[in-house]
C-alpha positions in Angstrom: 92.6 84.6 61.8 90.0 87.2 61.5 86.8 86.8 59.8 86.5 90.2 58.4 88.8 92.7 56.8 88.0 95.3 59.5 88.7 92.8 62.5 91.9 91.8 60.7 92.8 95.4 60.3 92.2 96.1 64.1 94.3 93.0 65.0 97.4 94.3 62.9 96.8 98.0 64.4 96.6 96.4 67.9 99.8 94.3 67.5 101.8 97.2 66.2 100.3 99.8 68.7 101.6 97.5 71.6 104.9 97.4 69.9 105.2 101.1 69.5 104.3 101.7 73.3 107.0 99.1 74.2 109.6 100.7 71.8 108.9 104.2 73.3 109.6 103.0 76.8 106.0 102.5 78.0 104.9 99.8 80.2 102.6 96.9 79.0 100.8 94.7 81.5 100.5 91.0 80.9 97.4 89.5 79.4 94.6 88.9 82.1 91.5 86.8 82.4 88.2 88.5 81.5 86.9 88.0 85.1 90.0 89.8 86.4 89.5 92.7 83.8 86.0 93.2 84.9 86.6 92.7 88.5 89.2 95.4 88.6 86.8 97.9 87.1 84.2 97.1 89.9 87.2 97.3 92.5 88.1 100.9 91.1 84.5 102.0 91.3 84.1 100.8 94.9 87.2 101.9 96.4 87.7 105.2 94.9 85.4 106.5 97.6 87.0 104.7 100.5 89.6 106.3 102.7 92.6 104.5 101.5 96.1 105.6 101.9 96.7 104.9 98.2 93.4 105.5 96.3 92.9 103.5 93.0 94.6 105.0 89.9 91.9 105.9 87.4 92.5 104.9 83.8 92.4 107.4 80.9 90.3 105.0 78.8 88.9 101.6 79.1 87.2 99.5 76.3 86.5 96.0 75.1 86.7 94.9 71.5 85.3 91.6 70.1 87.2 90.0 67.3 85.5 87.1 65.6 87.7 84.0 64.7 87.4 82.1 61.5 89.5 79.2 62.9 90.5 78.3 66.4 93.7 79.7 67.9 96.0 78.0 70.4 96.5 79.2 73.9 100.0 78.6 75.4 100.8 78.4 79.1 103.9 79.9 80.8 106.2 77.1 79.9 105.2 77.4 76.2 102.9 74.3 76.0 99.5 74.4 74.2 96.9 74.4 77.1 93.8 75.0 75.1 92.0 76.7 72.1 90.0 79.8 71.6 87.2 79.3 68.9 84.2 81.4 69.9 85.8 84.7 69.4 88.5 86.8 71.0 87.6 89.6 73.4 90.4 92.2 73.9 90.0 94.5 77.0 92.1 97.6 76.9 93.0 99.9 79.9 95.1 102.8 79.4 96.8 104.5 82.3 98.5 107.7 82.2 101.9 108.6 83.4 102.7 104.9 84.7 106.5 104.7 85.4 106.5 101.0 86.4 105.6 98.8 89.2 106.6 99.5 92.8 109.2 96.8 92.8 111.0 98.6 90.0 110.8 102.1 91.7 111.8 101.2 95.2 115.4 102.3 94.7 114.2 105.8 93.8 112.1 106.3 96.8 113.1 108.2 99.9 113.1 106.5 103.4 109.9 108.2 104.5 108.2 107.3 101.2 109.2 103.6 101.7 107.7 103.6 105.1 104.5 105.2 104.0 104.3 102.5 101.1 104.8 99.6 103.6 102.3 100.8 106.2 99.8 102.1 103.7 100.0 98.7 101.9 98.8 96.8 105.1 96.2 99.4 106.0 94.6 99.4 102.4 94.9 95.7 102.1 92.8 95.2 105.3 90.1 97.5 103.9 89.9 96.0 100.7 89.1 92.2 102.0 85.5 92.1 102.0 83.8 88.9 100.8 83.7 88.7 97.0 85.3 92.0 96.3 88.5 91.6 94.1 91.5 93.4 94.7 94.8 93.5 92.8 98.4 93.2 93.5 99.6 94.7 90.3 103.4 94.5 91.4 103.1 90.8 91.3 101.0 90.6 88.2 98.2 88.9 90.1 94.6 89.4 91.3 92.7 87.5 93.8 89.3 87.0 95.4 88.8 85.9 98.9 86.4 83.3 97.7 89.1 81.4 95.7 90.6 78.0 96.6 93.0 77.8 99.5 95.9 77.2 97.3 95.3 80.5 95.6 94.8 82.3 98.9 98.1 80.8 100.1 99.7 82.3 97.0 98.4 85.7 98.3 100.1 85.2 101.8 103.3 84.5 100.0 103.0 87.7 97.8 102.3 89.9 100.9 105.4 88.5 102.6 107.5 89.1 99.4 106.3 92.6 99.3 107.2 93.2 102.9 110.7 91.9 102.2 111.2 94.0 99.3 110.4 97.1 100.9 112.2 96.4 104.0 115.3 95.5 102.0 115.1 99.1 100.5 114.7 100.6 103.9 117.8 98.8 105.0 119.7 100.8 102.6 118.9 103.9 104.7 118.6 102.6 108.2 119.7 99.0 109.1 118.5 99.1 112.8 115.0 100.3 111.7 114.8 97.5 109.0 115.8 95.0 111.7 113.2 96.3 114.1 110.5 96.1 111.4 111.5 92.5 110.6 111.0 91.4 114.1 107.4 92.5 113.8 106.8 90.5 110.6 103.8 87.8 110.7 102.3 85.7 108.1 98.6 86.4 107.5 96.3 83.7 106.2 93.5 84.7 103.9 91.3 81.6 104.1 88.8 83.4 106.5 88.0 87.2 105.9 87.7 88.2 109.5 91.0 86.5 110.5 92.8 88.1 107.7 91.5 91.6 108.5 92.5 91.0 112.0 95.9 89.8 111.2 96.6 92.9 108.7 95.2 95.2 111.2 97.7 94.0 113.9 100.5 93.8 111.4 99.8 97.5 110.3 99.8 98.7 114.0 102.9 96.8 115.0 104.9 98.2 112.0 103.5 101.8 112.7 104.5 101.6 116.4 108.1 100.6 115.4 108.2 103.6 113.0 106.6 106.0 115.3 108.7 105.2 118.2 112.0 104.9 116.2 115.0 106.7 117.7 116.8 106.7 114.4 114.2 108.9 112.7 113.9 112.5 113.4 110.5 114.3 114.3 110.0 115.7 110.8 110.3 112.2 109.1 107.9 110.6 111.6 105.5 113.3 111.2 105.6 113.1 107.5 104.8 109.4 107.6 102.1 109.6 110.2 100.4 112.5 108.3 100.1 110.4 105.2 99.0 107.1 106.8 97.0 108.0 109.9 93.7 107.9 108.1 94.2 104.5 107.0 94.0 103.0 110.5 90.8 102.4 112.6 90.1 105.3 114.8 91.0 103.5 118.0 94.2 102.4 116.5 95.2 105.9 115.2 94.5 107.3 118.9 96.5 104.7 120.5 99.4 105.3 118.1 99.2 108.9 118.5 99.4 108.6 122.3 102.4 106.2 122.0 104.2 108.7 119.7 103.6 111.4 122.3 105.1 109.2 125.2 108.1 108.3 123.0 108.8 112.0 122.3 108.4 112.9 126.0 110.9 110.1 126.8 113.3 111.3 124.2 113.2 114.8 125.4 114.0 113.8 128.9 117.0 111.7 127.8 118.3 114.4 125.5 117.0 117.5 127.5 119.0 120.4 129.1 122.1 119.5 131.3 122.9 121.7 134.2 126.5 121.7 135.6 126.6 122.2 139.3 129.5 123.2 141.5 130.1 123.9 145.1 130.5 127.6 146.0 131.9 128.7 149.5 131.2 132.0 150.7 133.4 133.2 153.8 131.5 136.5 154.4 133.5 138.6 152.0 134.6 136.4 149.1 133.3 133.4 147.1 135.5 130.5 146.4 134.9 127.4 144.2 135.0 124.1 146.1 134.8 120.5 144.9 134.4 119.0 141.5 131.6 120.0 139.0 128.8 117.6 138.1 126.0 117.8 135.8 122.3 117.3 136.6 119.7 115.9 133.8 116.0 115.2 133.9 113.1 117.3 135.3 115.3 118.9 138.0 117.4 120.5 135.1 114.5 122.1 133.5 115.4 125.7 134.3 
C-alpha cells in the first residue's frame, strides 16, 4: 500500500505499463535482487571496453524508483509460499532494452549453423574473460547472475548452467550436421568455478578444443569456417589464436592433397612410325599429380 497518492499512482502506472509491454509481445525479465541489478550495471561499464566476442548490450534507459510503504507486503518464493516481508520501502529498478527478441534459448532454432558455432565458441571465450575476482557477470538465458565469491553450491549451479547451454547449442547444431555435433560432444568437459584460475584455464581449454573441432571439420566448407573464425578469433589468447590458425592451415593443406588433381596415366608404345596404347590406365594423386 503506497503512502502517498503520487507513489500509489506510479505503482498503478508501473503495473499497467508492464502489462502493456507483455500484451504487445515484448519480453519482461524476472524480478532480480538489488545487488544483481547494480552489479550488472558495473559489469556493463567494465566489459563494454573489453575485446569480447559478444559485447554487452547497452540499455536505452536505466532508473531506480523508491516507493514508501504504509504497511509491510509479503514476499513469496517460487513455490508460492511466504518467505518474508518488505516493510522499509520498495525500490524498483528498471532497465529498458531496445530490440530484444528473446533469450538465446528461444532463438536457437532461427540461427544458421555458422551463427550457432559462433555463439558456442564465443560463449566460452567471453566467460573466461569475465571471471575476475568479484566482478559479477550474467547468464540471462537462464535468468541467473553469479559472483565468483559466492558459496560453492551457487558456483556448482553455474557449472550446470554452462553445461546446459552447451547441450542446447549442440542440439541445435545437430539439426544441420550430426557428425560435427558428435565431435563437439566428445570435447565437452565440466568446468568448476570454485577457484578463479582453475575456471579460467578450464574455459580456455574448452574453447580451444571446440574451436579445433570446428576449424578442422571436413563437413564445413572453407567459407563457413572462415566466417566463424573471423568472428571469434579476437576472443582467444594470442598464442591460442596463432596455434588454431596454424592448425587450420595444416587441415586445409591435407584436404587439398586428398581432393587435389588426379592425373590418369597410360602406357604408350612407339615403334618408330606410330604410337600405340598399351596396358590399362591408372590415376596418380598427390604432389606428383600437381602438373
